[in-house]
mmCIF file as Biopython writes it, N, C-alpha, C and O atoms, coordinates in Angstrom:
data_model
#
loop_
_atom_site.group_PDB
_atom_site.id
_atom_site.type_symbol
_atom_site.label_atom_id
_atom_site.label_alt_id
_atom_site.label_comp_id
_atom_site.label_asym_id
_atom_site.label_entity_id
_atom_site.label_seq_id
_atom_site.pdbx_PDB_ins_code
_atom_site.Cartn_x
_atom_site.Cartn_y
_atom_site.Cartn_z
_atom_site.occupancy
_atom_site.B_iso_or_equiv
_atom_site.auth_seq_id
_atom_site.auth_asym_id
_atom_site.pdbx_PDB_model_num
ATOM 1   N N  . MET A ? 1  ? 1.961   33.152 0.139   1.0 0.0 1  A 1 
ATOM 2   C CA . MET A ? 1  ? 1.558   31.755 0.398   1.0 0.0 1  A 1 
ATOM 3   C C  . MET A ? 1  ? 0.188   32.355 0.549   1.0 0.0 1  A 1 
ATOM 4   O O  . MET A ? 1  ? -0.014  33.417 1.139   1.0 0.0 1  A 1 
ATOM 5   N N  . HIS A ? 2  ? -1.104  31.330 -0.236  1.0 0.0 2  A 1 
ATOM 6   C CA . HIS A ? 2  ? -2.228  31.363 0.505   1.0 0.0 2  A 1 
ATOM 7   C C  . HIS A ? 2  ? -2.706  29.572 0.563   1.0 0.0 2  A 1 
ATOM 8   O O  . HIS A ? 2  ? -2.195  28.456 0.471   1.0 0.0 2  A 1 
ATOM 9   N N  . PHE A ? 3  ? -3.943  30.190 0.765   1.0 0.0 3  A 1 
ATOM 10  C CA . PHE A ? 3  ? -4.709  29.121 1.066   1.0 0.0 3  A 1 
ATOM 11  C C  . PHE A ? 3  ? -5.634  27.990 -0.180  1.0 0.0 3  A 1 
ATOM 12  O O  . PHE A ? 3  ? -6.742  28.275 -0.635  1.0 0.0 3  A 1 
ATOM 13  N N  . ASN A ? 4  ? -5.083  27.100 -0.426  1.0 0.0 4  A 1 
ATOM 14  C CA . ASN A ? 4  ? -5.826  26.314 -1.543  1.0 0.0 4  A 1 
ATOM 15  C C  . ASN A ? 4  ? -5.268  24.657 -1.462  1.0 0.0 4  A 1 
ATOM 16  O O  . ASN A ? 4  ? -4.173  24.094 -1.449  1.0 0.0 4  A 1 
ATOM 17  N N  . ARG A ? 5  ? -6.662  24.270 -1.419  1.0 0.0 5  A 1 
ATOM 18  C CA . ARG A ? 5  ? -6.587  22.649 -0.924  1.0 0.0 5  A 1 
ATOM 19  C C  . ARG A ? 5  ? -6.221  21.871 -2.066  1.0 0.0 5  A 1 
ATOM 20  O O  . ARG A ? 5  ? -5.967  20.699 -1.788  1.0 0.0 5  A 1 
ATOM 21  N N  . PHE A ? 6  ? -6.102  22.245 -3.497  1.0 0.0 6  A 1 
ATOM 22  C CA . PHE A ? 6  ? -5.668  21.564 -4.409  1.0 0.0 6  A 1 
ATOM 23  C C  . PHE A ? 6  ? -4.320  21.942 -4.182  1.0 0.0 6  A 1 
ATOM 24  O O  . PHE A ? 6  ? -3.827  21.061 -3.478  1.0 0.0 6  A 1 
ATOM 25  N N  . ASP A ? 7  ? -3.530  22.773 -4.420  1.0 0.0 7  A 1 
ATOM 26  C CA . ASP A ? 7  ? -2.550  23.251 -3.911  1.0 0.0 7  A 1 
ATOM 27  C C  . ASP A ? 7  ? -1.577  22.309 -2.979  1.0 0.0 7  A 1 
ATOM 28  O O  . ASP A ? 7  ? -0.638  21.648 -3.423  1.0 0.0 7  A 1 
ATOM 29  N N  . ILE A ? 8  ? -2.086  22.390 -1.252  1.0 0.0 8  A 1 
ATOM 30  C CA . ILE A ? 8  ? -1.913  21.711 -0.303  1.0 0.0 8  A 1 
ATOM 31  C C  . ILE A ? 8  ? -1.821  20.485 -0.789  1.0 0.0 8  A 1 
ATOM 32  O O  . ILE A ? 8  ? -0.643  20.140 -0.884  1.0 0.0 8  A 1 
ATOM 33  N N  . CYS A ? 9  ? -2.592  19.676 -1.140  1.0 0.0 9  A 1 
ATOM 34  C CA . CYS A ? 9  ? -2.800  18.122 -1.601  1.0 0.0 9  A 1 
ATOM 35  C C  . CYS A ? 9  ? -1.877  17.924 -2.437  1.0 0.0 9  A 1 
ATOM 36  O O  . CYS A ? 9  ? -1.226  17.008 -1.935  1.0 0.0 9  A 1 
ATOM 37  N N  . MET A ? 10 ? -1.263  18.290 -3.692  1.0 0.0 10 A 1 
ATOM 38  C CA . MET A ? 10 ? -0.873  18.274 -4.828  1.0 0.0 10 A 1 
ATOM 39  C C  . MET A ? 10 ? 1.019   18.243 -3.636  1.0 0.0 10 A 1 
ATOM 40  O O  . MET A ? 10 ? 1.789   17.284 -3.598  1.0 0.0 10 A 1 
ATOM 41  N N  . ALA A ? 11 ? 1.190   19.501 -2.934  1.0 0.0 11 A 1 
ATOM 42  C CA . ALA A ? 11 ? 2.196   19.579 -2.332  1.0 0.0 11 A 1 
ATOM 43  C C  . ALA A ? 11 ? 2.810   18.644 -1.759  1.0 0.0 11 A 1 
ATOM 44  O O  . ALA A ? 11 ? 3.846   18.104 -2.147  1.0 0.0 11 A 1 
ATOM 45  N N  . TYR A ? 12 ? 2.138   18.392 -0.723  1.0 0.0 12 A 1 
ATOM 46  C CA . TYR A ? 12 ? 2.255   17.023 0.324   1.0 0.0 12 A 1 
ATOM 47  C C  . TYR A ? 12 ? 2.327   15.735 -0.724  1.0 0.0 12 A 1 
ATOM 48  O O  . TYR A ? 12 ? 3.110   14.823 -0.459  1.0 0.0 12 A 1 
ATOM 49  N N  . TYR A ? 13 ? 1.851   15.698 -1.411  1.0 0.0 13 A 1 
ATOM 50  C CA . TYR A ? 13 ? 1.523   14.400 -1.874  1.0 0.0 13 A 1 
ATOM 51  C C  . TYR A ? 13 ? 3.141   14.047 -2.622  1.0 0.0 13 A 1 
ATOM 52  O O  . TYR A ? 13 ? 3.972   13.212 -2.263  1.0 0.0 13 A 1 
ATOM 53  N N  . LEU A ? 14 ? 3.185   14.881 -3.602  1.0 0.0 14 A 1 
ATOM 54  C CA . LEU A ? 14 ? 5.015   14.616 -3.973  1.0 0.0 14 A 1 
ATOM 55  C C  . LEU A ? 14 ? 5.656   14.637 -3.152  1.0 0.0 14 A 1 
ATOM 56  O O  . LEU A ? 14 ? 6.402   13.661 -3.087  1.0 0.0 14 A 1 
ATOM 57  N N  . PHE A ? 15 ? 5.808   15.758 -1.965  1.0 0.0 15 A 1 
ATOM 58  C CA . PHE A ? 15 ? 6.783   15.513 -1.036  1.0 0.0 15 A 1 
ATOM 59  C C  . PHE A ? 15 ? 6.839   14.499 -0.320  1.0 0.0 15 A 1 
ATOM 60  O O  . PHE A ? 15 ? 7.991   14.173 -0.034  1.0 0.0 15 A 1 
ATOM 61  N N  . GLY A ? 16 ? 5.790   13.668 0.215   1.0 0.0 16 A 1 
ATOM 62  C CA . GLY A ? 16 ? 5.937   12.428 0.645   1.0 0.0 16 A 1 
ATOM 63  C C  . GLY A ? 16 ? 6.548   11.540 -0.104  1.0 0.0 16 A 1 
ATOM 64  O O  . GLY A ? 16 ? 7.376   10.779 0.396   1.0 0.0 16 A 1 
ATOM 65  N N  . ALA A ? 17 ? 6.184   11.497 -1.618  1.0 0.0 17 A 1 
ATOM 66  C CA . ALA A ? 17 ? 6.478   10.604 -2.787  1.0 0.0 17 A 1 
ATOM 67  C C  . ALA A ? 17 ? 8.224   10.760 -2.647  1.0 0.0 17 A 1 
ATOM 68  O O  . ALA A ? 17 ? 9.202   10.013 -2.636  1.0 0.0 17 A 1 
ATOM 69  N N  . ASP A ? 18 ? 8.061   11.564 -2.594  1.0 0.0 18 A 1 
ATOM 70  C CA . ASP A ? 18 ? 9.682   12.298 -2.905  1.0 0.0 18 A 1 
ATOM 71  C C  . ASP A ? 18 ? 10.735  12.213 -1.621  1.0 0.0 18 A 1 
ATOM 72  O O  . ASP A ? 18 ? 11.940  12.146 -1.866  1.0 0.0 18 A 1 
ATOM 73  N N  . TYR A ? 19 ? 10.380  12.216 -0.595  1.0 0.0 19 A 1 
ATOM 74  C CA . TYR A ? 19 ? 11.293  12.184 1.004   1.0 0.0 19 A 1 
ATOM 75  C C  . TYR A ? 19 ? 10.898  11.528 1.662   1.0 0.0 19 A 1 
ATOM 76  O O  . TYR A ? 19 ? 11.268  11.789 2.806   1.0 0.0 19 A 1 
ATOM 77  N N  . HIS A ? 20 ? 9.896   10.219 1.563   1.0 0.0 20 A 1 
ATOM 78  C CA . HIS A ? 20 ? 9.621   8.942  2.456   1.0 0.0 20 A 1 
ATOM 79  C C  . HIS A ? 20 ? 11.009  8.361  2.462   1.0 0.0 20 A 1 
ATOM 80  O O  . HIS A ? 20 ? 11.862  8.358  1.574   1.0 0.0 20 A 1 
ATOM 81  N N  . THR A ? 21 ? 11.028  7.709  4.076   1.0 0.0 21 A 1 
ATOM 82  C CA . THR A ? 21 ? 12.149  6.767  3.972   1.0 0.0 21 A 1 
ATOM 83  C C  . THR A ? 21 ? 11.559  5.203  4.209   1.0 0.0 21 A 1 
ATOM 84  O O  . THR A ? 21 ? 12.298  4.293  4.585   1.0 0.0 21 A 1 
ATOM 85  N N  . GLY A ? 22 ? 10.500  5.069  4.009   1.0 0.0 22 A 1 
ATOM 86  C CA . GLY A ? 22 ? 9.968   3.767  4.094   1.0 0.0 22 A 1 
ATOM 87  C C  . GLY A ? 22 ? 8.044   3.634  4.504   1.0 0.0 22 A 1 
ATOM 88  O O  . GLY A ? 22 ? 7.246   4.568  4.588   1.0 0.0 22 A 1 
ATOM 89  N N  . GLN A ? 23 ? 7.832   2.437  4.653   1.0 0.0 23 A 1 
ATOM 90  C CA . GLN A ? 23 ? 6.213   2.566  4.540   1.0 0.0 23 A 1 
ATOM 91  C C  . GLN A ? 23 ? 5.750   3.751  5.709   1.0 0.0 23 A 1 
ATOM 92  O O  . GLN A ? 23 ? 5.176   4.837  5.625   1.0 0.0 23 A 1 
ATOM 93  N N  . TRP A ? 24 ? 6.235   3.061  6.677   1.0 0.0 24 A 1 
ATOM 94  C CA . TRP A ? 24 ? 6.044   3.175  8.185   1.0 0.0 24 A 1 
ATOM 95  C C  . TRP A ? 24 ? 6.437   4.945  8.596   1.0 0.0 24 A 1 
ATOM 96  O O  . TRP A ? 24 ? 5.986   5.457  9.620   1.0 0.0 24 A 1 
ATOM 97  N N  . SER A ? 25 ? 7.070   5.487  7.903   1.0 0.0 25 A 1 
ATOM 98  C CA . SER A ? 25 ? 7.369   6.994  7.859   1.0 0.0 25 A 1 
ATOM 99  C C  . SER A ? 25 ? 6.325   7.717  7.600   1.0 0.0 25 A 1 
ATOM 100 O O  . SER A ? 25 ? 5.290   7.534  6.959   1.0 0.0 25 A 1 
ATOM 101 N N  . LYS A ? 26 ? 7.126   9.260  8.697   1.0 0.0 26 A 1 
ATOM 102 C CA . LYS A ? 26 ? 5.796   10.212 8.752   1.0 0.0 26 A 1 
ATOM 103 C C  . LYS A ? 26 ? 5.576   10.902 7.426   1.0 0.0 26 A 1 
ATOM 104 O O  . LYS A ? 26 ? 4.574   11.615 7.360   1.0 0.0 26 A 1 
ATOM 105 N N  . GLU A ? 27 ? 6.409   10.799 6.275   1.0 0.0 27 A 1 
ATOM 106 C CA . GLU A ? 27 ? 6.701   11.615 4.927   1.0 0.0 27 A 1 
ATOM 107 C C  . GLU A ? 27 ? 5.668   10.279 4.154   1.0 0.0 27 A 1 
ATOM 108 O O  . GLU A ? 27 ? 4.798   10.606 3.347   1.0 0.0 27 A 1 
ATOM 109 N N  . TYR A ? 28 ? 5.826   9.250  4.405   1.0 0.0 28 A 1 
ATOM 110 C CA . TYR A ? 28 ? 4.684   8.708  3.718   1.0 0.0 28 A 1 
ATOM 111 C C  . TYR A ? 28 ? 3.477   8.350  4.024   1.0 0.0 28 A 1 
ATOM 112 O O  . TYR A ? 28 ? 2.762   7.717  3.248   1.0 0.0 28 A 1 
ATOM 113 N N  . ALA A ? 29 ? 3.078   8.767  5.343   1.0 0.0 29 A 1 
ATOM 114 C CA . ALA A ? 29 ? 1.679   8.658  5.846   1.0 0.0 29 A 1 
ATOM 115 C C  . ALA A ? 29 ? 0.744   10.020 4.586   1.0 0.0 29 A 1 
ATOM 116 O O  . ALA A ? 29 ? -0.382  10.009 4.090   1.0 0.0 29 A 1 
ATOM 117 N N  . TYR A ? 30 ? 2.162   11.240 4.464   1.0 0.0 30 A 1 
ATOM 118 C CA . TYR A ? 30 ? 1.267   12.192 3.995   1.0 0.0 30 A 1 
ATOM 119 C C  . TYR A ? 30 ? 0.468   12.145 2.432   1.0 0.0 30 A 1 
ATOM 120 O O  . TYR A ? 30 ? -0.482  12.803 2.010   1.0 0.0 30 A 1 
ATOM 121 N N  . THR A ? 31 ? 1.433   10.894 1.692   1.0 0.0 31 A 1 
ATOM 122 C CA . THR A ? 31 ? 0.842   10.361 0.189   1.0 0.0 31 A 1 
ATOM 123 C C  . THR A ? 31 ? -0.915  9.533  1.055   1.0 0.0 31 A 1 
ATOM 124 O O  . THR A ? 31 ? -1.999  10.098 0.918   1.0 0.0 31 A 1 
ATOM 125 N N  . SER A ? 32 ? -0.826  8.793  1.499   1.0 0.0 32 A 1 
ATOM 126 C CA . SER A ? 32 ? -1.700  8.098  2.142   1.0 0.0 32 A 1 
ATOM 127 C C  . SER A ? 32 ? -2.967  9.024  2.703   1.0 0.0 32 A 1 
ATOM 128 O O  . SER A ? 32 ? -4.130  8.839  2.344   1.0 0.0 32 A 1 
ATOM 129 N N  . ARG A ? 33 ? -2.619  9.874  3.480   1.0 0.0 33 A 1 
ATOM 130 C CA . ARG A ? 33 ? -3.964  11.282 3.923   1.0 0.0 33 A 1 
ATOM 131 C C  . ARG A ? 33 ? -4.187  11.411 2.719   1.0 0.0 33 A 1 
ATOM 132 O O  . ARG A ? 33 ? -5.019  10.726 2.123   1.0 0.0 33 A 1 
ATOM 133 N N  . THR A ? 34 ? -3.544  12.222 2.234   1.0 0.0 34 A 1 
ATOM 134 C CA . THR A ? 34 ? -4.153  12.636 0.823   1.0 0.0 34 A 1 
ATOM 135 C C  . THR A ? 34 ? -4.862  11.717 -0.308  1.0 0.0 34 A 1 
ATOM 136 O O  . THR A ? 34 ? -5.236  12.147 -1.399  1.0 0.0 34 A 1 
ATOM 137 N N  . LEU A ? 35 ? -4.937  10.869 -0.025  1.0 0.0 35 A 1 
ATOM 138 C CA . LEU A ? 35 ? -5.091  9.669  -1.031  1.0 0.0 35 A 1 
ATOM 139 C C  . LEU A ? 35 ? -6.397  9.735  -0.365  1.0 0.0 35 A 1 
ATOM 140 O O  . LEU A ? 35 ? -7.466  9.777  -0.975  1.0 0.0 35 A 1 
ATOM 141 N N  . ASN A ? 36 ? -6.240  9.743  1.174   1.0 0.0 36 A 1 
ATOM 142 C CA . ASN A ? 36 ? -7.811  9.612  1.768   1.0 0.0 36 A 1 
ATOM 143 C C  . ASN A ? 36 ? -9.091  10.162 1.860   1.0 0.0 36 A 1 
ATOM 144 O O  . ASN A ? 36 ? -10.215 9.830  2.236   1.0 0.0 36 A 1 
ATOM 145 N N  . LEU A ? 37 ? -8.254  11.551 1.165   1.0 0.0 37 A 1 
ATOM 146 C CA . LEU A ? 37 ? -8.801  12.968 0.827   1.0 0.0 37 A 1 
ATOM 147 C C  . LEU A ? 37 ? -9.445  12.691 -0.048  1.0 0.0 37 A 1 
ATOM 148 O O  . LEU A ? 37 ? -10.607 13.046 0.153   1.0 0.0 37 A 1 
ATOM 149 N N  . GLY A ? 38 ? -9.275  12.120 -1.157  1.0 0.0 38 A 1 
ATOM 150 C CA . GLY A ? 38 ? -9.920  11.503 -2.219  1.0 0.0 38 A 1 
ATOM 151 C C  . GLY A ? 38 ? -9.251  12.373 -3.661  1.0 0.0 38 A 1 
ATOM 152 O O  . GLY A ? 38 ? -9.665  12.544 -4.808  1.0 0.0 38 A 1 
ATOM 153 N N  . PHE A ? 39 ? -8.100  12.763 -2.961  1.0 0.0 39 A 1 
ATOM 154 C CA . PHE A ? 39 ? -7.130  13.618 -3.756  1.0 0.0 39 A 1 
ATOM 155 C C  . PHE A ? 39 ? -6.839  12.078 -4.995  1.0 0.0 39 A 1 
ATOM 156 O O  . PHE A ? 39 ? -6.756  10.969 -4.467  1.0 0.0 39 A 1 
ATOM 157 N N  . CYS A ? 40 ? -6.745  12.158 -6.167  1.0 0.0 40 A 1 
ATOM 158 C CA . CYS A ? 40 ? -6.143  11.646 -6.703  1.0 0.0 40 A 1 
ATOM 159 C C  . CYS A ? 40 ? -5.210  11.811 -8.098  1.0 0.0 40 A 1 
ATOM 160 O O  . CYS A ? 40 ? -5.612  11.972 -9.250  1.0 0.0 40 A 1 
ATOM 161 N N  . PRO A ? 41 ? -3.532  11.695 -7.495  1.0 0.0 41 A 1 
ATOM 162 C CA . PRO A ? 41 ? -2.818  12.276 -8.249  1.0 0.0 41 A 1 
ATOM 163 C C  . PRO A ? 41 ? -2.548  11.673 -10.086 1.0 0.0 41 A 1 
ATOM 164 O O  . PRO A ? 41 ? -2.833  10.562 -10.535 1.0 0.0 41 A 1 
ATOM 165 N N  . SER A ? 42 ? -1.907  12.884 -10.843 1.0 0.0 42 A 1 
ATOM 166 C CA . SER A ? 42 ? -1.831  12.327 -11.868 1.0 0.0 42 A 1 
ATOM 167 C C  . SER A ? 42 ? -0.634  11.363 -11.909 1.0 0.0 42 A 1 
ATOM 168 O O  . SER A ? 42 ? -0.114  11.137 -10.817 1.0 0.0 42 A 1 
ATOM 169 N N  . PRO A ? 43 ? -0.299  10.976 -12.600 1.0 0.0 43 A 1 
ATOM 170 C CA . PRO A ? 43 ? 0.985   10.155 -13.028 1.0 0.0 43 A 1 
ATOM 171 C C  . PRO A ? 43 ? 1.948   11.031 -13.693 1.0 0.0 43 A 1 
ATOM 172 O O  . PRO A ? 43 ? 2.881   10.294 -14.011 1.0 0.0 43 A 1 
ATOM 173 N N  . MET A ? 44 ? 2.134   11.917 -13.970 1.0 0.0 44 A 1 
ATOM 174 C CA . MET A ? 44 ? 2.754   12.884 -14.667 1.0 0.0 44 A 1 
ATOM 175 C C  . MET A ? 44 ? 3.123   14.620 -13.457 1.0 0.0 44 A 1 
ATOM 176 O O  . MET A ? 44 ? 3.480   15.748 -13.798 1.0 0.0 44 A 1 
ATOM 177 N N  . LEU A ? 45 ? 2.888   14.176 -12.403 1.0 0.0 45 A 1 
ATOM 178 C CA . LEU A ? 45 ? 2.741   14.799 -11.270 1.0 0.0 45 A 1 
ATOM 179 C C  . LEU A ? 45 ? 4.480   15.278 -11.012 1.0 0.0 45 A 1 
ATOM 180 O O  . LEU A ? 45 ? 5.250   14.326 -10.892 1.0 0.0 45 A 1 
ATOM 181 N N  . ARG A ? 46 ? 4.789   15.992 -10.970 1.0 0.0 46 A 1 
ATOM 182 C CA . ARG A ? 46 ? 6.298   16.782 -11.168 1.0 0.0 46 A 1 
ATOM 183 C C  . ARG A ? 46 ? 6.105   17.918 -10.141 1.0 0.0 46 A 1 
ATOM 184 O O  . ARG A ? 46 ? 5.023   18.350 -9.744  1.0 0.0 46 A 1 
ATOM 185 N N  . TYR A ? 47 ? 7.475   18.374 -9.738  1.0 0.0 47 A 1 
ATOM 186 C CA . TYR A ? 47 ? 7.754   19.766 -8.731  1.0 0.0 47 A 1 
ATOM 187 C C  . TYR A ? 47 ? 7.330   21.082 -10.051 1.0 0.0 47 A 1 
ATOM 188 O O  . TYR A ? 47 ? 6.665   22.106 -9.894  1.0 0.0 47 A 1 
ATOM 189 N N  . GLU A ? 48 ? 7.897   20.644 -11.112 1.0 0.0 48 A 1 
ATOM 190 C CA . GLU A ? 48 ? 7.498   21.408 -12.347 1.0 0.0 48 A 1 
ATOM 191 C C  . GLU A ? 48 ? 6.408   21.862 -12.190 1.0 0.0 48 A 1 
ATOM 192 O O  . GLU A ? 48 ? 6.177   23.001 -11.786 1.0 0.0 48 A 1 
ATOM 193 N N  . SER A ? 49 ? 5.432   20.863 -12.550 1.0 0.0 49 A 1 
ATOM 194 C CA . SER A ? 49 ? 3.720   20.974 -12.924 1.0 0.0 49 A 1 
ATOM 195 C C  . SER A ? 49 ? 3.266   21.648 -11.328 1.0 0.0 49 A 1 
ATOM 196 O O  . SER A ? 49 ? 2.191   21.078 -11.138 1.0 0.0 49 A 1 
ATOM 197 N N  . LEU A ? 50 ? 3.494   22.482 -10.187 1.0 0.0 50 A 1 
ATOM 198 C CA . LEU A ? 50 ? 3.021   22.395 -9.484  1.0 0.0 50 A 1 
ATOM 199 C C  . LEU A ? 50 ? 2.895   24.113 -9.489  1.0 0.0 50 A 1 
ATOM 200 O O  . LEU A ? 50 ? 3.844   24.826 -9.816  1.0 0.0 50 A 1 
ATOM 201 N N  . SER A ? 51 ? 1.743   24.572 -9.126  1.0 0.0 51 A 1 
ATOM 202 C CA . SER A ? 51 ? 1.335   26.367 -9.289  1.0 0.0 51 A 1 
ATOM 203 C C  . SER A ? 51 ? 2.417   27.106 -8.553  1.0 0.0 51 A 1 
ATOM 204 O O  . SER A ? 51 ? 3.215   26.392 -7.946  1.0 0.0 51 A 1 
ATOM 205 N N  . GLU A ? 52 ? 2.513   27.828 -8.521  1.0 0.0 52 A 1 
ATOM 206 C CA . GLU A ? 52 ? 4.021   28.806 -7.903  1.0 0.0 52 A 1 
ATOM 207 C C  . GLU A ? 52 ? 3.436   28.838 -6.191  1.0 0.0 52 A 1 
ATOM 208 O O  . GLU A ? 52 ? 4.262   29.265 -5.384  1.0 0.0 52 A 1 
ATOM 209 N N  . ASN A ? 53 ? 2.172   28.441 -5.675  1.0 0.0 53 A 1 
ATOM 210 C CA . ASN A ? 53 ? 1.791   28.281 -4.558  1.0 0.0 53 A 1 
ATOM 211 C C  . ASN A ? 53 ? 2.234   26.962 -4.501  1.0 0.0 53 A 1 
ATOM 212 O O  . ASN A ? 53 ? 3.449   26.851 -4.338  1.0 0.0 53 A 1 
ATOM 213 N N  . GLY A ? 54 ? 1.903   26.431 -4.547  1.0 0.0 54 A 1 
ATOM 214 C CA . GLY A ? 54 ? 2.099   24.637 -4.221  1.0 0.0 54 A 1 
ATOM 215 C C  . GLY A ? 54 ? 3.801   24.817 -3.978  1.0 0.0 54 A 1 
ATOM 216 O O  . GLY A ? 54 ? 4.383   24.682 -2.902  1.0 0.0 54 A 1 
ATOM 217 N N  . LYS A ? 55 ? 4.416   25.166 -5.313  1.0 0.0 55 A 1 
ATOM 218 C CA . LYS A ? 55 ? 5.559   25.021 -5.172  1.0 0.0 55 A 1 
ATOM 219 C C  . LYS A ? 55 ? 6.717   25.426 -3.619  1.0 0.0 55 A 1 
ATOM 220 O O  . LYS A ? 55 ? 7.833   25.102 -3.215  1.0 0.0 55 A 1 
ATOM 221 N N  . GLU A ? 56 ? 5.443   26.409 -3.142  1.0 0.0 56 A 1 
ATOM 222 C CA . GLU A ? 56 ? 6.162   27.353 -1.958  1.0 0.0 56 A 1 
ATOM 223 C C  . GLU A ? 56 ? 5.570   26.279 -0.892  1.0 0.0 56 A 1 
ATOM 224 O O  . GLU A ? 56 ? 6.524   25.957 -0.184  1.0 0.0 56 A 1 
ATOM 225 N N  . ILE A ? 57 ? 4.902   25.885 -0.655  1.0 0.0 57 A 1 
ATOM 226 C CA . ILE A ? 57 ? 4.351   24.788 0.219   1.0 0.0 57 A 1 
ATOM 227 C C  . ILE A ? 57 ? 5.371   23.518 0.145   1.0 0.0 57 A 1 
ATOM 228 O O  . ILE A ? 57 ? 5.775   23.060 1.214   1.0 0.0 57 A 1 
ATOM 229 N N  . TYR A ? 58 ? 5.770   22.976 -0.995  1.0 0.0 58 A 1 
ATOM 230 C CA . TYR A ? 58 ? 6.468   21.897 -1.143  1.0 0.0 58 A 1 
ATOM 231 C C  . TYR A ? 58 ? 7.932   22.483 -0.449  1.0 0.0 58 A 1 
ATOM 232 O O  . TYR A ? 58 ? 8.502   21.863 0.449   1.0 0.0 58 A 1 
ATOM 233 N N  . ASP A ? 59 ? 8.527   23.988 -1.105  1.0 0.0 59 A 1 
ATOM 234 C CA . ASP A ? 59 ? 9.747   24.087 -0.351  1.0 0.0 59 A 1 
ATOM 235 C C  . ASP A ? 59 ? 9.431   23.947 0.911   1.0 0.0 59 A 1 
ATOM 236 O O  . ASP A ? 59 ? 10.091  23.053 1.440   1.0 0.0 59 A 1 
ATOM 237 N N  . ASN A ? 60 ? 8.490   24.607 1.791   1.0 0.0 60 A 1 
ATOM 238 C CA . ASN A ? 60 ? 8.256   24.553 2.954   1.0 0.0 60 A 1 
ATOM 239 C C  . ASN A ? 60 ? 8.780   23.583 3.734   1.0 0.0 60 A 1 
ATOM 240 O O  . ASN A ? 60 ? 9.596   23.587 4.656   1.0 0.0 60 A 1 
ATOM 241 N N  . LEU A ? 61 ? 7.891   22.410 2.957   1.0 0.0 61 A 1 
ATOM 242 C CA . LEU A ? 61 ? 8.083   20.913 3.668   1.0 0.0 61 A 1 
ATOM 243 C C  . LEU A ? 61 ? 9.880   20.654 3.440   1.0 0.0 61 A 1 
ATOM 244 O O  . LEU A ? 61 ? 10.714  20.289 4.268   1.0 0.0 61 A 1 
ATOM 245 N N  . VAL A ? 62 ? 9.997   20.911 2.377   1.0 0.0 62 A 1 
ATOM 246 C CA . VAL A ? 62 ? 11.600  20.072 2.218   1.0 0.0 62 A 1 
ATOM 247 C C  . VAL A ? 62 ? 12.460  21.071 3.703   1.0 0.0 62 A 1 
ATOM 248 O O  . VAL A ? 62 ? 12.886  20.540 4.729   1.0 0.0 62 A 1 
ATOM 249 N N  . ALA A ? 63 ? 12.517  22.740 3.342   1.0 0.0 63 A 1 
ATOM 250 C CA . ALA A ? 63 ? 13.190  23.528 4.167   1.0 0.0 63 A 1 
ATOM 251 C C  . ALA A ? 63 ? 12.833  22.925 5.943   1.0 0.0 63 A 1 
ATOM 252 O O  . ALA A ? 63 ? 13.481  23.196 6.955   1.0 0.0 63 A 1 
ATOM 253 N N  . ASN A ? 64 ? 11.906  22.274 5.850   1.0 0.0 64 A 1 
ATOM 254 C CA . ASN A ? 64 ? 11.501  21.773 7.722   1.0 0.0 64 A 1 
ATOM 255 C C  . ASN A ? 64 ? 12.478  20.269 8.151   1.0 0.0 64 A 1 
ATOM 256 O O  . ASN A ? 64 ? 13.003  19.772 9.148   1.0 0.0 64 A 1 
ATOM 257 N N  . ILE A ? 65 ? 12.320  20.000 6.825   1.0 0.0 65 A 1 
ATOM 258 C CA . ILE A ? 65 ? 12.842  18.111 7.242   1.0 0.0 65 A 1 
ATOM 259 C C  . ILE A ? 65 ? 14.430  18.478 7.774   1.0 0.0 65 A 1 
ATOM 260 O O  . ILE A ? 65 ? 15.099  19.489 7.556   1.0 0.0 65 A 1 
ATOM 261 N N  . PRO A ? 66 ? 14.711  17.433 8.441   1.0 0.0 66 A 1 
ATOM 262 C CA . PRO A ? 66 ? 16.396  17.327 9.566   1.0 0.0 66 A 1 
ATOM 263 C C  . PRO A ? 66 ? 17.563  17.321 7.928   1.0 0.0 66 A 1 
ATOM 264 O O  . PRO A ? 66 ? 17.483  16.647 6.901   1.0 0.0 66 A 1 
ATOM 265 N N  . ALA A ? 67 ? 18.265  18.084 8.237   1.0 0.0 67 A 1 
ATOM 266 C CA . ALA A ? 67 ? 19.587  17.594 6.883   1.0 0.0 67 A 1 
ATOM 267 C C  . ALA A ? 67 ? 19.962  16.311 7.249   1.0 0.0 67 A 1 
ATOM 268 O O  . ALA A ? 67 ? 20.780  15.993 6.385   1.0 0.0 67 A 1 
ATOM 269 N N  . ASN A ? 68 ? 19.846  15.404 8.010   1.0 0.0 68 A 1 
ATOM 270 C CA . ASN A ? 68 ? 20.191  13.858 7.819   1.0 0.0 68 A 1 
ATOM 271 C C  . ASN A ? 68 ? 19.110  13.032 6.858   1.0 0.0 68 A 1 
ATOM 272 O O  . ASN A ? 68 ? 19.385  12.191 6.003   1.0 0.0 68 A 1 
ATOM 273 N N  . LYS A ? 69 ? 17.877  13.493 7.230   1.0 0.0 69 A 1 
ATOM 274 C CA . LYS A ? 69 ? 17.046  12.822 6.181   1.0 0.0 69 A 1 
ATOM 275 C C  . LYS A ? 69 ? 16.990  13.252 4.662   1.0 0.0 69 A 1 
ATOM 276 O O  . LYS A ? 69 ? 16.125  12.771 3.928   1.0 0.0 69 A 1 
ATOM 277 N N  . ARG A ? 70 ? 18.120  14.359 4.095   1.0 0.0 70 A 1 
ATOM 278 C CA . ARG A ? 70 ? 17.439  14.711 2.971   1.0 0.0 70 A 1 
ATOM 279 C C  . ARG A ? 70 ? 18.697  13.784 1.793   1.0 0.0 70 A 1 
ATOM 280 O O  . ARG A ? 70 ? 18.524  13.795 0.574   1.0 0.0 70 A 1 
#
């Protein structure tokens, strides 16, 4: 995994959209923060469209959420 702002924004946005549990959840805040940074996601953003680095970032985020939230 390497530092790439675009990969990070895409992975965090997608993770927040996929795993949030409501407007006040920590995961939902990820989507808001990336938008506040000026990130404008494509409506076609999917896991499959992430780069290998983006997929690795996303997978690490998923691996770190508690099992009862999945």
